[in-house]
C-alpha positions in Angstrom: 0.6 -38.4 -33.3 1.0 -39.2 -29.6 -0.7 -37.4 -26.8 2.6 -35.8 -25.6 3.5 -34.7 -29.1 0.1 -33.0 -29.4 0.7 -31.3 -26.0 4.1 -30.0 -27.2 2.6 -28.8 -30.5 -0.2 -26.9 -28.7 2.2 -25.3 -26.3 4.5 -24.1 -29.1 1.6 -22.9 -31.2 0.0 -20.9 -28.4 3.3 -19.6 -27.0 2.6 -16.0 -28.1 -0.8 -16.0 -26.3 0.6 -17.6 -23.2 3.7 -15.4 -23.0 2.4 -12.7 -20.6 0.7 -15.3 -18.4 3.9 -17.2 -18.2 6.0 -14.1 -17.4 3.5 -13.0 -14.7 3.6 -16.5 -13.2 7.4 -16.6 -13.2 7.4 -13.1 -11.5 5.0 -14.4 -8.9 7.1 -17.5 -8.2 10.3 -15.4 -8.0 8.9 -12.9 -5.6 7.3 -15.6 -3.4 10.7 -17.4 -3.3 12.4 -14.2 -2.5 10.1 -13.6 0.5 10.6 -17.1 1.8 14.4 -17.1 1.3 14.7 -13.7 3.1 12.5 -15.1 5.9 15.3 -17.7 6.6 18.3 -15.4 5.8 20.8 -15.3 8.7 22.2 -12.0 7.4 18.8 -10.3 7.5 18.1 -11.7 10.9 21.5 -10.5 12.2 21.1 -6.9 11.1 17.6 -6.3 12.3 16.8 -5.0 15.8 13.3 -6.4 15.3 14.5 -9.8 14.1 11.8 -11.6 16.1 9.0 -10.2 14.0 10.6 -10.3 10.5 9.6 -13.9 9.9 6.0 -13.1 10.8 6.0 -10.1 8.4 7.4 -12.1 5.5 5.1 -15.0 6.2 2.1 -12.7 6.2 3.3 -11.1 2.9 3.7 -14.6 1.4 0.2 -15.6 2.3 -1.2 -12.4 0.7 0.8 -13.0 -2.4 -0.3 -16.7 -2.7 -4.0 -15.7 -2.3 -3.7 -13.1 -5.0 -1.7 -15.4 -7.3 -4.3 -18.2 -6.8 -7.1 -15.8 -7.9 -5.0 -14.6 -10.8 -4.1 -18.1 -12.1 -7.8 -19.2 -11.7 -9.1 -16.1 -13.5 -6.5 -16.3 -16.3 -7.1 -20.0 -16.8 -10.8 -19.2 -17.3 -9.9 -16.9 -20.3 -7.8 -19.7 -21.9 -10.6 -22.2 -21.3 -13.1 -20.0 -23.0 -10.9 -19.5 -26.0 -10.2 -23.2 -26.4 -13.8 -24.5 -26.1 -14.2 -24.7 -29.9 -10.9 -26.5 -30.2 -12.0 -29.0 -27.5 -15.4 -29.4 -29.3 -13.5 -30.2 -32.5 -11.5 -32.9 -30.8 -14.7 -34.4 -29.5 -16.3 -34.2 -32.9 -13.4 -36.1 -34.4 -14.1 -38.9 -32.0 -11.3 -38.4 -29.5 -12.4 -39.7 -26.1 -13.2 -37.2 -23.4 -10.6 -38.7 -21.1 -7.9 -38.2 -23.7 -9.0 -34.6 -24.3 -9.0 -34.0 -20.6 -5.5 -35.4 -20.2 -4.3 -33.2 -23.1 -5.5 -30.1 -21.3 -4.2 -31.4 -18.0 -0.7 -32.0 -19.2 -0.6 -28.6 -21.1 -1.4 -26.7 -17.9 0.9 -28.9 -15.8 3.9 -28.5 -18.1 3.5 -24.8 -18.5 3.1 -24.3 -14.7 6.0 -26.5 -14.0 8.2 -24.6 -16.5 7.1 -21.3 -14.8 7.9 -22.7 -11.4 11.3 -23.9 -12.4 12.1 -20.6 -14.1 10.9 -18.6 -11.1 12.9 -20.6 -8.6 16.0 -20.4 -10.8 15.7 -16.6 -11.2 14.9 -16.2 -7.5 18.0 -18.2 -6.6 20.3 -16.3 -8.9 18.9 -12.9 -7.8 18.5 -13.7 -4.1 21.8 -12.0 -3.2 20.8 -8.9 -5.1 17.3 -8.7 -3.4 18.9 -9.2 0.0 21.4 -6.4 -0.8 18.5 -4.1 -1.8 16.7 -4.9 1.4 19.8 -4.3 3.6 20.4 -1.0 1.7 16.9 0.1 2.7 17.9 -0.7 6.3 21.1 1.3 6.0 23.1 -1.8 6.9 26.6 -2.6 5.9 26.3 -6.4 6.5 28.0 -8.5 3.8 25.6 -10.8 1.9 26.8 -14.1 0.6 25.3 -16.2 -2.2 23.2 -18.8 -0.4 21.3 -21.8 -1.7 18.1 -22.0 0.4 16.8 -25.6 0.3 14.0 -24.7 2.7 12.8 -21.9 0.5 12.9 -24.0 -2.7 10.9 -26.9 -1.0 8.3 -24.4 0.3 7.9 -22.7 -3.0 7.6 -25.9 -5.0 5.0 -27.4 -2.7 2.8 -24.2 -2.7 2.9 -23.6 -6.4 2.6 -27.2 -7.4 -0.6 -27.4 -5.4 -2.0 -24.4 -7.3 -0.8 -25.7 -10.7 -2.4 -29.1 -10.0 -5.7 -27.5 -9.0 -5.8 -25.5 -12.2 -4.8 -28.5 -14.3 -7.6 -30.6 -12.8 -10.0 -27.8 -13.7 -8.8 -27.8 -17.3 -9.2 -31.6 -17.3 -12.9 -31.3 -16.4 -13.6 -28.8 -19.1 -14.8 -31.4 -21.6 -17.1 -33.0 -19.0 -18.7 -29.7 -18.0 -20.2 -28.7 -21.4 -22.2 -30.2 -24.1 -20.8 -30.3 -27.6 -23.1 -27.6 -28.9 -22.1 -25.3 -26.0 -18.4 -25.7 -26.8 -19.0 -24.6 -30.4 -21.2 -21.6 -29.3 -18.7 -20.2 -26.7 -17.8 -17.2 -28.9 -21.4 -16.1 -29.1 -21.4 -14.6 -25.6 -21.8 -10.9 -25.2 -23.3 -10.1 -28.6 -26.1 -8.0 -27.2 -25.5 -4.7 -25.5 -26.6 -5.0 -21.9 -29.6 -3.1 -20.5 -28.7 -0.1 -18.5 -30.4 1.7 -15.7 -30.3 5.4 -15.3 -31.1 4.9 -11.6 -28.0 2.6 -11.2 -25.8 5.1 -13.1 -26.9 7.9 -10.8 -26.5 5.7 -7.8 -22.9 5.0 -8.9 -22.2 8.8 -9.1 -23.9 9.4 -5.7 -22.0 6.5 -4.0 -18.6 7.6 -5.3 -19.2 11.3 -4.6 -20.5 10.4 -1.1 -17.4 8.2 -0.4 -15.1 11.0 -1.6 -17.0 13.5 0.5 -16.6 11.4 3.6 -12.8 11.4 3.2 -12.8 15.2 3.9 -14.9 15.0 7.0 -13.3 15.0 10.5 -11.8 11.7 11.8 -10.4 12.8 15.1 -12.2 10.2 17.4 -12.1 6.4 17.1 -15.8 6.4 16.6 -15.5 8.8 13.6 -12.6 6.7 12.2 -14.6 3.5 12.4 -17.9 4.8 11.1 -16.4 7.0 8.3 -13.9 4.4 7.2 -16.6 1.7 6.9 -19.0 4.0 5.0 -16.1 5.0 2.7 -15.2 1.4 1.8 -18.8 0.3 1.3 -19.6 3.3 -0.9 -16.4 3.0 -2.9 -16.8 -0.7 -3.7 -20.5 -0.5 -4.5 -20.0 2.7 -6.5 -17.2 1.2 -8.5 -19.2 -1.8 -9.5 -22.2 0.3 -10.5 -19.9 2.7 -12.4 -18.7 -0.1 -14.7 -22.0 -1.9 -14.7 -24.3 1.1 -15.7 -22.4 4.4 -15.5 -20.0 3.6 -18.3 -22.7 2.2 -20.5 -24.7 5.4 -20.1 -21.6 7.4 -21.2 -21.3 5.1 -24.3 -24.9 5.6 -25.1 -24.4 9.3 -24.9 -21.5 8.9 -27.3 -23.8 7.0 -29.7 -26.3 9.9 -29.7 -23.6 12.2 -31.0 -24.4 11.1 -34.6 -21.7 13.3 -36.3 -18.9 11.8 -34.2 -20.4 8.4 -33.9 -20.6 7.8 -37.6 -17.2 9.3 -38.3 -14.6 6.7 -39.4 -14.4 3.6 -37.3 -16.0 5.2 -34.2 -19.2 3.2 -34.8 -17.3 -0.1 -34.6 -15.2 0.9 -31.6 -18.1 2.3 -29.5 -20.4 -0.6 -30.4 -17.8 -3.2 -29.6 -17.2 -1.5 -26.2 -21.0 -1.5 -25.5 -21.4 -5.1 -26.5 -18.6 -6.3 -24.3 -19.0 -4.1 -21.3 -21.3 -6.4 -19.4 -18.7 -9.2 -19.6 -16.0 -6.7 -18.5 -17.9 -5.3 -15.5 -16.5 -7.6 -12.8 -13.0 -7.7 -14.4 -12.7 -3.9 -14.6 -14.2 -3.3 -11.2 -11.8 -5.8 -9.6 -8.8 -4.3 -11.5 -9.7 -0.7 -10.5 -10.0 -1.7 -6.8 -6.8 -3.8 -6.9 -5.0 -1.0 -8.6 -6.1 1.5 -6.0 -4.9 -0.9 -3.2 -1.6 -1.5 -5.0 -0.9 2.2 -5.5 -2.0 3.1 -2.0 0.2 0.3 -0.5 3.3 1.3 -2.5 2.8 5.0 -1.7 2.2 4.3 2.0 5.4 2.3 2.2 7.4 5.0 0.5 6.0 7.7 2.7 6.7 5.8 5.9 10.2 5.1 4.8 11.2 8.6 3.7 9.4 10.3 6.6 11.1 8.2 9.3 13.7 10.8 10.2 11.1 13.4 10.9 9.0 10.9 12.8 12.0 9.9 15.0 12.8 13.5 15.8 9.2 14.0 17.0 9.4 10.9 19.2 12.9 11.8 20.6 13.9 15.4 19.9 17.3 15.0 21.6 20.0 12.4 20.9 19.7 11.2 24.5 17.3 12.1 27.3 16.5 10.6 30.7 15.0 11.6 34.1 17.8 12.9 36.3 19.2 10.6 38.9 22.5 11.4 40.4 24.1 8.0 40.0 22.8 7.6 36.4 23.7 11.2 35.5 27.3 10.8 36.2 27.7 7.4 34.4 25.7 8.4 31.4 27.4 11.8 31.0 30.9 10.2 31.2 29.9 7.6 28.6 28.5 10.1 26.2 31.3 12.6 26.5 33.9 9.8 26.1 32.5 8.9 22.6 34.8 11.0 20.5 33.2 9.8 17.2 29.9 11.5 18.3 30.9 14.8 20.0 28.4 16.6 22.1 26.9 19.7 20.4 24.5 20.8 23.2 23.2 19.7 26.5 20.5 21.1 28.8 18.2 20.4 31.8 14.5 20.6 31.4 12.5 20.7 34.7 9.0 19.3 34.2 5.9 19.2 36.4 3.4 16.5 36.0 -0.2 17.5 36.6 -3.7 16.3 36.0 -5.9 18.8 34.0 -9.3 19.4 32.5 -9.0 19.6 28.7 -12.7 19.3 27.9 -12.7 22.6 26.1 -10.1 21.5 23.6 -11.0 20.0 20.2 -8.3 17.4 20.7 -8.9 15.1 23.6 -6.8 12.0 23.8 -8.8 8.8 24.2 -8.4 6.3 27.1 -8.3 9.2 29.6 -11.2 11.2 31.1 -11.2 14.8 29.7 -11.4 16.2 33.2 -8.5 14.0 34.5 -6.0 14.2 31.7 -2.3 13.7 32.5 -0.2 16.7 31.3 3.3 18.1 31.6 4.3 21.7 32.4 7.5 23.4 31.3 8.6 26.9 32.2 9.1 29.4 29.4 12.8 29.9 30.1 13.5 26.1 30.2 11.5 25.6 26.9 13.5 28.4 25.2 16.8 27.0 26.4 15.8 23.5 25.2 14.8 24.8 21.7 18.1 26.7 21.5 20.0 23.5 22.4 18.2 21.8 19.4 19.7 24.5 17.2 16.3 26.0 16.5 14.8 29.4 17.2 12.0 29.5 19.8 8.7 31.0 18.5 7.4 31.4 22.1 5.9 34.8 22.9 5.9 36.3 26.4 3.4 34.6 28.7 1.4 36.2 31.5 0.6 34.4 34.8 -2.8 33.2 33.5 -1.5 32.2 30.0 0.0 29.1 28.5 1.3 27.9 25.1 0.6 24.3 24.1 3.1 22.2 22.2 1.3 20.6 19.2 0.5 17.0 20.2 1.8 14.4 17.9 -0.5 13.2 15.2 -2.6 16.4 15.1 -1.3 17.9 11.9 -4.9 18.2 10.7 -5.8 20.6 13.5 -5.2 24.3 13.2 -4.1 27.0 15.8 -7.8 27.9 16.2 -8.5 24.5 17.6 -6.3 25.3 20.6 -5.8 29.1 21.0 -8.4 30.9 23.1 -9.5 27.8 25.0 -9.0 27.4 28.8 -7.3 24.5 30.7 -7.1 24.0 34.5 -5.1 21.6 36.5 -4.0 20.4 39.9 -0.8 18.6 41.0 -0.5 15.0 40.0 -0.4 13.8 43.6 -2.8 16.4 44.9 -6.3 15.5 46.2 -9.2 15.8 43.7 -10.6 18.7 45.7 -7.3 20.6 45.8 -7.3 24.2 44.3 -6.8 24.2 40.6 -4.9 26.6 38.4 -6.6 27.9 35.2 -4.8 29.3 32.1 -5.9 30.4 28.7 -4.0 29.0 25.7 -2.5 31.8 23.7 -0.1 30.1 21.3 0.4 26.7 19.5 4.1 25.7 19.4 5.6 23.4 16.8 9.0 22.7 18.5 9.0 19.5 20.6 11.6 19.2 23.4 10.4 16.2 25.4 10.3 12.5 24.4 7.0 11.4 23.1 4.6 9.7 25.5 0.8 9.2 25.5 -1.2 11.3 26.2 1.0 13.9 24.4 -0.1 17.1 26.1 2.6 19.5 27.2 2.1 23.2 28.2 4.6 26.0 28.4 3.7 28.4 31.3 5.3 31.5 32.6 8.3 31.2 34.9 6.2 32.7 37.7 3.4 30.2 37.4 5.9 27.3 37.2 7.8 28.5 40.3 4.5 28.7 42.3 3.5 25.2 41.2 7.0 23.8 42.1 6.6 24.8 45.7 3.8 22.3 46.2 5.2 19.5 44.0 8.9 19.4 43.0 9.5 18.9 39.3 11.3 16.1 37.6 14.4 17.1 35.6 15.1 15.7 32.2 18.8 15.6 31.2 19.1 16.0 27.4 22.1 15.8 25.1 22.5 16.4 21.4 25.4 14.9 19.5 26.7 14.7 15.9 25.7 11.9 13.6 23.0 10.6 16.0 21.7 8.1 13.4 24.8 5.9 13.9 24.8 5.5 17.7 23.4 2.0 18.0 26.2 0.8 20.3 25.9 3.8 22.7 22.1 3.5 22.7 22.3 -0.1 23.8 24.8 0.8 26.5 22.7 3.6 28.0 19.5 1.5 27.9 21.4 -1.3 29.7 22.5 1.0 32.6 19.1 2.7 33.0 16.0 1.5 35.0 12.5 1.7 33.8 11.6 4.8 35.8 14.6 6.6 34.3 12.7 6.9 31.0 16.0 6.6 29.0 15.2 7.7 25.5 18.0 7.5 22.8 17.0 9.0 19.4 18.5 5.9 17.8 15.8 3.6 19.2 12.7 5.1 17.4 14.9 5.9 14.4 16.1 2.4 14.0 12.7 0.8 14.6 11.1 3.2 12.1 13.8 2.5 9.6 13.4 -1.3 9.9 9.6 -1.1 9.8 9.6 1.4 6.9 12.3 -0.5 4.9 10.5 -3.8 5.4 7.1 -2.2 4.4 8.6 -0.5 1.3 10.4 -3.7 0.2 7.3 -6.0 0.7 4.7 -3.6 -0.5 6.8 -2.6 -3.5 7.2 -6.2 -4.7 3.5 -7.0 -3.9 2.5 -3.9 -5.9 4.6 -5.0 -8.8 2.9 -8.4 -8.8 -0.5 -6.8 -8.6 0.2 -4.5 -11.5 1.7 -7.2 -13.7 -1.2 -9.6 -12.9 -4.0 -7.0 -13.5 -2.3 -5.9 -16.8 -2.2 -9.5 -17.9 -5.8 -10.1 -17.0 -6.8 -7.2 -19.3 -4.5 -8.6 -22.0 -6.1 -12.1 -21.8 -9.6 -10.7 -21.8 -8.9 -8.6 -25.0 -7.3 -11.6 -26.7 -10.3 -13.8 -25.9 -12.6 -11.2 -27.4 -10.3 -10.7 -30.4 -10.5 -14.4 -31.3 -14.3 -14.2 -31.0 -14.4 -11.2 -33.3 -12.1 -12.3 -36.1 -14.9 -13.1 -38.5 -16.6 -9.8 -37.9 -13.4 -7.9 -38.8 -12.9 -10.1 -41.8 -16.3 -8.9 -43.1 -15.2 -5.3 -42.5 -12.1 -5.8 -44.6 -14.2 -7.4 -47.4 -16.4 -4.3 -47.6 -13.4 -2.0 -48.0 -12.2 -1.1 -44.4 -8.4 -0.9 -44.5 -6.2 -2.7 -42.0 -4.9 0.7 -40.8 -8.4 1.8 -39.9 -9.0 -1.5 -38.1 -5.8 -1.0 -36.2 -6.8 2.5 -35.1 -10.2 1.2 -34.0 -8.4 -1.6 -32.0 -6.1 1.0 -30.4 -9.0 3.2 -29.4 -11.0 0.3 -27.8 -7.9 -1.0 -26.0 -6.9 2.4 -24.8 -10.4 2.9 -23.3 -10.2 -0.5 -21.5 -6.8 0.2 -20.1 -7.4 3.8 -19.2 -10.7 3.3 -17.4 -9.5 1.2 -14.4 -6.2 3.2 -14.5 -7.9 6.5 -13.9 -10.5 5.1 -11.4 -7.7 3.3 -9.5 -5.6 6.5 -9.3 -8.6 8.5 -8.0 -9.5 5.8 -5.5 -5.9 5.5 -4.3 -5.7 9.3 -3.7 -8.7 9.0 -1.4 -7.2 6.0 0.4 -4.1 8.0 1.1 -6.2 10.9 2.2 -7.9 8.7 4.8 -4.6 7.4 6.1 -3.4 11.1 6.3 -6.6 12.0 8.2 -5.9 9.4 10.9 -2.2 10.4 11.0 -0.9 7.0 9.8 1.1 8.9 7.1 2.1 12.5 6.6 0.9 13.7 3.2 0.0 11.9 0.0 2.4 13.5 -2.5 4.3 10.2 -3.2 1.3 8.9 -5.2 2.8 10.8 -8.1 5.8 8.6 -8.1 3.8 5.4 -7.8 1.3 6.7 -10.5 4.2 7.3 -12.9 5.5 3.8 -12.5 2.0 2.4 -12.8 1.3 4.2 -16.0 4.6 3.1 -17.5 3.8 -0.6 -16.8 0.3 -0.3 -18.2 1.7 1.5 -21.3 3.8 -1.5 -22.0 0.8 -3.8 -21.6 -1.3 -1.5 -23.8 1.3 -1.7 -26.6 1.6 -5.5 -26.4 -2.2 -5.9 -26.3 -2.8 -3.7 -29.4 -0.1 -5.5 -31.3 -1.5 -8.9 -30.4 -5.1 -8.1 -31.0 -4.2 -6.5 -34.4 -2.4 -9.7 -35.4 -5.5 -11.8 -34.6 -8.3 -9.7 -36.2 -6.3 -8.5 -39.2 -5.7 -12.0 -40.4 -2.1 -12.5 -39.5 -2.6 -14.7 -36.4 -2.3 -18.4 -36.7 
């Protein structure tokens, strides 16, 4: 038998065990190829307003994907290596030279990797048009996509993955040189003793995780709080997760063993004992999978929230379809252009006089950074102008009557975590923007928090509504700026008009079409959802495969033990139920921990106002559980074939 015929025989004989690894590798190649091909797609570049940054985003996503896939391939290859140590030892015992054994393993890895690479590139090429259409659909673009053969993407993908495959193949080649013959035959003896556990470590795990979760619900309104609490949260989460799987779970298994009635019922003794014996070897694997799962769930949920929340975010940034600072020449040209656009008829228009002042907001809970609290730039709007603007937006003003010494504050953007009590009842005083520092100041008491925005967003986002009397008195010393605002129908389809208005305006005009933040948010949200969705899919597929490989490696090591159980009268059905129970525990543990951690990650992002709400985790969690349920079913069936004597 020649070397290559033996390689072929081994690949065919182990095809069932390698299947999920092969599928995960093909999926990784396909998604990497998709990222690279979209990076060079002329249709994608033509449809995006932010085309200059798209290549950088896809390039960064490709790097993240490659780093993860490299770890996955290396990790998975280690499981296969452990399983085949006895086989390699048998080859050596039969007198086959080490170099020949090394070449056998090298060629097996090389051929399987090359086959996965070819399949991934082929699938990526065939599906490239579909993926491009999905991406453009997320961007709400009607650009036609043609089937395109990207030679650059193919060369890039082949070079990157061949380098990874060669590296792993060399590692396989060196297996026979790294171990003595006795070590190769004793590989399956690892993990036969239950690890020692520490009550202190188990309690530390509970304390670290509880402390990390507690930190999430503490205030994160300042940059100092964000940095400190975020760092403590990550440290506690990572350390607590490791100690949970290292000692906490073992303590729970020991408690299960003390419940004698349940422990000695049926196959529970075997199932719990097996879990205890193998937990030490599973600690790093399960900890890594739980943390990766949390990251994947958080990433997908964040992308989905940012995409679906874009319309609301754009309305906060630009409440009106068009707005600008009034200038006679610009007013006439812009109004004529807007009213001439019959496909987007004007539904409302208004003028909003605004005074710019410098105030002392040190008594507020919310104090924007980068500005002194005693010299904070603010905007003042009269009560009547605010009411007219809200009516122009088609909403009903909630503004109550204001006295001369009272004011209502419009909720600053990104302060959804603050309540009315954090603003109402506090005092603010100000002077004119161009007035001397020693000039008389006007003081008011905040009596109401308003939710309706009427001005374009700008930092610092502090705007007060004052009585008409107070506004008129302030206007005598410093004339207000007037914002011209228009609302039109179907404002999300005004790209051409937005570009025309921006072209005719100067920087001081503060031209602000709704379409600009809407389109930027749509492109950023669509890009994030597309990339994070695919990366999350790879992460889930790879982590599920890692558990599968780990369970298979342990099943091969335990075949003789289960054979003994069958000889003493344990039925195959009882063994299968024990296998299902063990496997369910191994899959459910990182799943539940990952879901809990991801909910905390999303809460942190919500606290710092990067996302609004964390409800979408339910959608990501459902998809996650479905994928893991498939892996669980495949794993139970595969392990059962091995330990029940039907595996080859």
